[in-house]
Residue, then its C-alpha position, 0 to 999 in steps of 0.5 A: m500500500a505504501i508503494v501505491s501511496s508513493e505513486m499516487a503522491v507523484c501524480h498529485l505533485q504533477l497535477g499541482d497538488d503538493r499538499k496531498s502529495l506531501e501527505l501521501l509521501e510522509n505516510a509512505a515514508q513512515i511505513q517503509r521505515e517501520v517495515g525496514r524497506v530501505q530502498n523504498y524509504l529512500v525513494a520516498l525521502a527523495n520524493i519528499g525532497n521533490v515536493y519541497l523543490y517544487r515549492r522552491d523550499y530549496l534548503t528543505a529539499i536539499d535536506y531530504y535529498r541528503r538523507a536519501l543519499e546517505l541511505a543510498k550510500e549505506i546500501n551501496d546503490p550507485v543509481s540512487i547515489e547519482k540521482w540524489s546527488h544530481n537532485i542536490r545540485v539542482a536544488y543548489a542551483g535553484l537556491r543560487e538563482s533565488v539569491d541572485q534574483l533577490t540581490s538584483k532586485r535590491i540593486 
């Protein structure tokens, strides 16, 4: 059920309903953590990061991506390591762009 919930969450985010997406992902992550499904848990964490990236809350997104990355390293999952490292770079780029926009508005 947690996997279905995660998939539904991705669909809700694509439809612009980030609140429902986050709710579904948080529930799925909790279940995956409790049952010890590390791979599914780290994907849920990264998808929560995607919700925060969508919201332009870059620091929170980076936090979730880093948590997923650390788990990926623990289980030696090179595909996830590359994905979450990439997402961290994307979030930092968004953060830099936001700071640049704020700075240019003040000048």
